[in-house]
N, C-alpha and C positions, 0 to 999 in steps of 0.2 A: 772338797777339792775342786769340783766343778764350779761351785760358787766363787771360789777364790780366783780361778782363771777368768771367769766372767767379770769379776770386779776389776782385776788388773787390765783386762782388755778394754774395759770402759774407761779406765783412767788413762790408758794409752791413747785412745781415740780423743779424749778431752785434751790431752797434752798436744796431740797433733793439731787439733782445732785452734788451741791457744797459740801454738807456734805459727800456724798459718796466718792468724790475725796479727800477731806481732810483726811478722815479715811484711805483711801488707801495709801496716802502719809505718814501718821503717821505710818502705818504698815511697809512700806518700810524703814522708818528712824529707827524704832525699830529693824528691822532685821539687818540693816547695823550696828547699835550700838552694837548689840549682837555679830556680826561677828568681829567688831573691838576690842571689849573687849576680845574675844577669841584670836585674833591675838596678842594683848598686853600680855596676859597671856602666850601664846606660846613663844613670844619673851623673856619674863622675864625668863621662864624656860630654853630657849636656852642660855641666858646669864649666868645663874647659872651653866648649864652643861659645857659651855665653860670655865668658871672660875675654875670649879672643875677639868676638864681635864688639864687645864694649870698648876694648882697647883700640880697635880699628876705627870705631865711631868717634872716639875721643880724638884720635889722630886727625881724622877728617875735619872734625869741628875745629880743632886747633888750627889746622891749615887754613880753613875758610875764614875764620875770624881774623887771624893774623894777616892774611892776604888783603882782605877788604880794608881793614883799618890802616895797614901800612900804605896801601894805595892812596887812601884819603890824606894821610900825613904827607906823602911825597907830592901829591897834587897841590897842596896848599903851601908847603915850604920848599922853595927852590933848592935850598941847601940840604934838604932831606935829612934833618938832624937825627931822626930816630926810625927804627923799624919797630913794629909792635909784636909782642910775643905773648902767647897764651900757654899756660902750663897747668895741667891737672895734677893734683897731689892728694894723697890719702892722709887725712887727719882725723883722729878720734873715730875711726871706722866709717868715715864719710869722705866722699870725693869733693874736693874744693878746687876752685879755679883761681890761680894767681895771674895777675896782669902786669906786664913789664913793658917799658921802652928799652930797646937795646941799641947800644952805640959801640961800634968797634969791639964787639964780642962781650961787652959788659951789660949786665941787667941793671936797670934803674927803675926804682919805684916811681911811677908817674907823678904822684902828688908831692913827693919829697924832693925831686931833682929835676923838674922841668917847669917851663913857663905855663901859665894858665891857658894860653892859646892852643898849645899842643894837646893839653888835656881835653879842651873843648872839642877839638877836631876828632880825637880818639873816641870821646863819649858819643859824638854824633854818629861816627862810623859804627860803634857798638850797637846803638839803637837800630840802625838800619839793618845790620847783619842779623840781629835777633829777630827782626820781622821776617827777613828772608828765610830763616831756618825754622820758624815755627810752623807746626802742623796741628790742626788746620789753620790756614792763614785767615787773618781778619781782613777787613776792607783795606784796599791798597792806598790808604791815606795815612800819613804820619804828620802830626802837629808838633812843631818846635817853638818854644817860647824863649827868645833870646839865646839861641843855641851856642853862639860864638861870641859871647860878651867880652871874653878876655883876649880875643884874637886881635892883634894889632891891625890898624886900618890899612896898612900897605899889603896885608895878606887877605883882606876880606873879599876883594874882587876875584881872586883865584879860588877862594872858598865858594863863592857864588857859582863859578863855572863848574867846580867839582860837584856841587849839589845838583846842578842842572844835568850834568852827564850821568850821575847816578839815577836821577829820576827817569831819564830817557832809557837807560840801559835796563833798569829793573821794573819799568812800567809802574812807577810809584808816583803819587802826588804828594808833594811836601807843602804844607801850609806853615809859613814861618812868620812869627811875630818878632819884629826887630825895630830898633831905632837907627840902625846903621844903613845908610843909603847904598853903600858899596856892596852890601849883601844882596841887593835887589837887581844888580846889573844884568844878570842872566835869567831872571825870573820871567815866566810867560805873562803873568799878570801881577800888577802892583796896586794895592788898595791903600790909600792914605786915610788915616783916621785921626781926627783932631777933637778938640774940646770946644763946645759952644753952649753957653748957659749951663755949665756943669754937667753936660751930657756929651757922650761920644757920638760924633757925626762923621760920615764919610765925606771926604772933601771932593 
Protein backbone atom coordinates (compact mmCIF):
# COMPACT_ATOMS: atom_id res chain seq x y z
CA UNK A 1 0.00 0.00 0.00
CA UNK A 2 2.78 2.42 0.96
CA UNK A 3 4.63 1.61 -2.27
CA UNK A 4 1.46 2.29 -4.24
CA UNK A 5 1.05 5.72 -2.62
CA UNK A 6 4.71 6.56 -3.32
CA UNK A 7 4.27 5.49 -6.93
CA UNK A 8 1.23 7.69 -7.52
CA UNK A 9 2.81 10.59 -5.65
CA UNK A 10 5.80 10.33 -7.96
CA UNK A 11 3.52 10.21 -10.98
CA UNK A 12 1.69 13.28 -9.73
CA UNK A 13 4.94 15.21 -9.30
CA UNK A 14 6.00 14.19 -12.81
CA UNK A 15 2.64 15.35 -14.20
CA UNK A 16 3.02 18.67 -12.37
CA UNK A 17 6.48 19.07 -13.88
CA UNK A 18 5.17 18.28 -17.37
CA UNK A 19 2.28 20.70 -16.89
CA UNK A 20 4.66 23.43 -15.78
CA UNK A 21 6.89 22.80 -18.82
CA UNK A 22 3.91 22.83 -21.21
CA UNK A 23 2.58 26.07 -19.68
CA UNK A 24 6.05 27.64 -19.97
CA UNK A 25 6.30 26.61 -23.65
CA UNK A 26 2.80 27.92 -24.34
CA UNK A 27 3.78 31.24 -22.80
CA UNK A 28 6.85 31.42 -25.04
CA UNK A 29 4.81 30.57 -28.13
CA UNK A 30 2.24 33.21 -27.20
CA UNK A 31 4.96 35.84 -26.76
CA UNK A 32 6.55 34.86 -30.07
CA UNK A 33 3.15 35.02 -31.79
CA UNK A 34 2.51 38.51 -30.38
CA UNK A 35 5.99 39.62 -31.51
CA UNK A 36 5.40 38.22 -35.00
CA UNK A 37 2.01 39.91 -35.23
CA UNK A 38 3.64 43.21 -34.29
CA UNK A 39 6.33 42.61 -36.92
CA UNK A 40 3.69 41.89 -39.58
CA UNK A 41 1.82 45.09 -38.65
CA UNK A 42 5.04 47.10 -38.77
CA UNK A 43 5.91 45.61 -42.16
CA UNK A 44 2.44 46.43 -43.47
CA UNK A 45 2.86 50.01 -42.24
CA UNK A 46 6.31 50.16 -43.86
CA UNK A 47 4.85 48.96 -47.16
CA UNK A 48 2.11 51.61 -46.95
CA UNK A 49 4.67 54.33 -46.19
CA UNK A 50 6.91 53.14 -49.03
CA UNK A 51 3.99 53.20 -51.47
CA UNK A 52 2.99 56.67 -50.27
CA UNK A 53 6.54 58.01 -50.62
CA UNK A 54 6.84 56.38 -54.04
CA UNK A 55 3.61 57.96 -55.26
CA UNK A 56 4.55 61.38 -53.87
CA UNK A 57 7.99 61.10 -55.50
CA UNK A 58 6.37 60.18 -58.81
CA UNK A 59 4.06 63.19 -58.53
CA UNK A 60 7.02 65.51 -57.89
CA UNK A 61 9.01 63.96 -60.76
CA UNK A 62 5.99 64.32 -63.07
CA UNK A 63 5.57 67.95 -62.05
CA UNK A 64 9.23 68.92 -62.49
CA UNK A 65 9.65 67.17 -65.84
CA UNK A 66 6.37 68.57 -67.18
CA UNK A 67 7.15 72.10 -65.97
CA UNK A 68 10.67 72.27 -67.46
CA UNK A 69 9.75 70.79 -70.84
CA UNK A 70 6.56 72.85 -71.08
CA UNK A 71 8.58 76.00 -70.33
CA UNK A 72 11.02 75.11 -73.11
CA UNK A 73 8.17 74.59 -75.59
CA UNK A 74 6.53 77.90 -74.64
CA UNK A 75 9.84 79.74 -74.88
CA UNK A 76 10.47 78.56 -78.45
CA UNK A 77 6.94 78.61 -79.87
CA UNK A 78 5.12 81.93 -79.51
CA UNK A 79 1.80 80.25 -80.11
CA UNK A 80 2.63 77.70 -77.37
CA UNK A 81 1.03 74.78 -79.25
CA UNK A 82 1.54 72.18 -76.54
CA UNK A 83 2.03 71.54 -72.87
CA UNK A 84 4.11 68.53 -71.89
CA UNK A 85 2.69 65.74 -69.76
CA UNK A 86 4.37 62.84 -67.93
CA UNK A 87 2.31 59.92 -66.72
CA UNK A 88 3.54 56.93 -64.71
CA UNK A 89 1.60 53.71 -65.32
CA UNK A 90 1.84 50.11 -64.11
CA UNK A 91 2.36 47.53 -66.84
CA UNK A 92 3.44 43.91 -66.36
CA UNK A 93 4.22 44.66 -62.68
CA UNK A 94 6.60 47.44 -63.68
CA UNK A 95 6.30 51.22 -63.56
CA UNK A 96 6.58 52.76 -67.01
CA UNK A 97 6.57 56.38 -68.11
CA UNK A 98 4.32 57.70 -70.89
CA UNK A 99 5.08 61.07 -72.48
CA UNK A 100 2.46 63.25 -74.15
CA UNK A 101 1.90 66.63 -75.65
CA UNK A 102 -1.40 68.08 -74.50
CA UNK A 103 -3.55 70.59 -76.33
CA UNK A 104 -6.95 71.78 -75.15
CA UNK A 105 -7.23 68.82 -72.78
CA UNK A 106 -6.33 66.20 -75.39
CA UNK A 107 -3.26 63.96 -75.10
CA UNK A 108 -1.19 63.61 -78.26
CA UNK A 109 1.62 61.12 -78.83
CA UNK A 110 4.56 63.39 -79.77
CA UNK A 111 6.01 61.33 -82.62
CA UNK A 112 2.64 60.70 -84.20
CA UNK A 113 0.91 64.04 -84.05
CA UNK A 114 3.38 66.93 -84.02
CA UNK A 115 6.16 68.48 -86.02
CA UNK A 116 9.76 67.40 -85.57
CA UNK A 117 10.72 70.79 -84.16
CA UNK A 118 8.47 70.43 -81.13
CA UNK A 119 9.81 66.91 -80.52
CA UNK A 120 13.38 68.25 -80.73
CA UNK A 121 12.65 70.96 -78.14
CA UNK A 122 10.96 68.45 -75.82
CA UNK A 123 13.87 66.03 -76.22
CA UNK A 124 16.37 68.75 -75.34
CA UNK A 125 14.29 69.70 -72.29
CA UNK A 126 14.12 66.05 -71.16
CA UNK A 127 17.89 65.67 -71.36
CA UNK A 128 18.39 68.78 -69.27
CA UNK A 129 15.85 67.82 -66.59
CA UNK A 130 17.28 64.28 -66.40
CA UNK A 131 20.67 65.81 -65.52
CA UNK A 132 19.09 68.16 -62.97
CA UNK A 133 17.34 65.27 -61.19
CA UNK A 134 20.13 62.70 -61.16
CA UNK A 135 22.06 61.96 -57.96
CA UNK A 136 24.99 62.08 -57.73
CA UNK A 137 25.37 64.62 -60.49
CA UNK A 138 27.99 64.34 -63.18
CA UNK A 139 30.08 67.31 -64.34
CA UNK A 140 27.82 70.24 -65.22
CA UNK A 141 28.46 70.03 -68.96
CA UNK A 142 26.05 68.62 -71.54
CA UNK A 143 26.99 68.09 -75.18
CA UNK A 144 24.32 68.31 -77.88
CA UNK A 145 24.92 67.21 -81.48
CA UNK A 146 22.45 68.95 -83.81
CA UNK A 147 19.81 69.01 -81.05
CA UNK A 148 17.25 71.06 -83.00
CA UNK A 149 17.77 69.86 -86.55
CA UNK A 150 14.03 69.78 -87.33
CA UNK A 151 13.23 73.15 -85.78
CA UNK A 152 12.30 75.75 -88.39
CA UNK A 153 14.76 78.60 -88.88
CA UNK A 154 12.35 81.26 -87.66
CA UNK A 155 12.25 79.54 -84.24
CA UNK A 156 15.97 78.89 -83.84
CA UNK A 157 16.95 82.28 -82.41
CA UNK A 158 14.28 81.90 -79.71
CA UNK A 159 15.66 78.41 -79.01
CA UNK A 160 19.15 79.88 -78.65
CA UNK A 161 17.84 82.37 -76.10
CA UNK A 162 16.03 79.60 -74.20
CA UNK A 163 19.21 77.49 -74.04
CA UNK A 164 21.21 80.49 -72.78
CA UNK A 165 18.64 81.21 -70.05
CA UNK A 166 18.64 77.56 -68.94
CA UNK A 167 22.44 77.53 -68.83
CA UNK A 168 22.51 80.64 -66.62
CA UNK A 169 19.69 79.49 -64.38
CA UNK A 170 20.95 75.93 -63.85
CA UNK A 171 24.69 76.78 -63.91
CA UNK A 172 25.18 74.37 -66.79
CA UNK A 173 27.57 74.52 -69.71
CA UNK A 174 26.14 73.45 -73.05
CA UNK A 175 28.44 72.49 -75.89
CA UNK A 176 26.37 72.45 -79.06
CA UNK A 177 27.44 71.11 -82.43
CA UNK A 178 25.28 72.70 -85.15
CA UNK A 179 25.19 73.93 -88.73
CA UNK A 180 22.54 76.51 -87.88
CA UNK A 181 23.94 80.00 -87.29
CA UNK A 182 20.68 81.14 -85.67
CA UNK A 183 21.27 78.71 -82.78
CA UNK A 184 24.53 80.50 -81.90
CA UNK A 185 23.03 83.99 -81.48
CA UNK A 186 22.98 83.89 -77.66
CA UNK A 187 26.03 81.65 -77.16
CA UNK A 188 28.93 82.93 -75.06
CA UNK A 189 31.52 81.46 -77.44
CA UNK A 190 31.28 80.27 -81.02
CA UNK A 191 34.00 78.16 -82.61
CA UNK A 192 33.78 77.64 -86.36
CA UNK A 193 35.27 74.45 -87.74
CA UNK A 194 35.90 73.87 -91.44
CA UNK A 195 37.68 71.43 -93.70
CA UNK A 196 41.17 71.92 -95.10
CA UNK A 197 43.11 69.20 -96.88
CA UNK A 198 40.54 66.66 -95.64
CA UNK A 199 41.14 67.70 -92.06
CA UNK A 200 38.98 69.60 -89.59
CA UNK A 201 40.46 72.97 -88.72
CA UNK A 202 39.33 75.84 -86.50
CA UNK A 203 38.68 78.94 -88.55
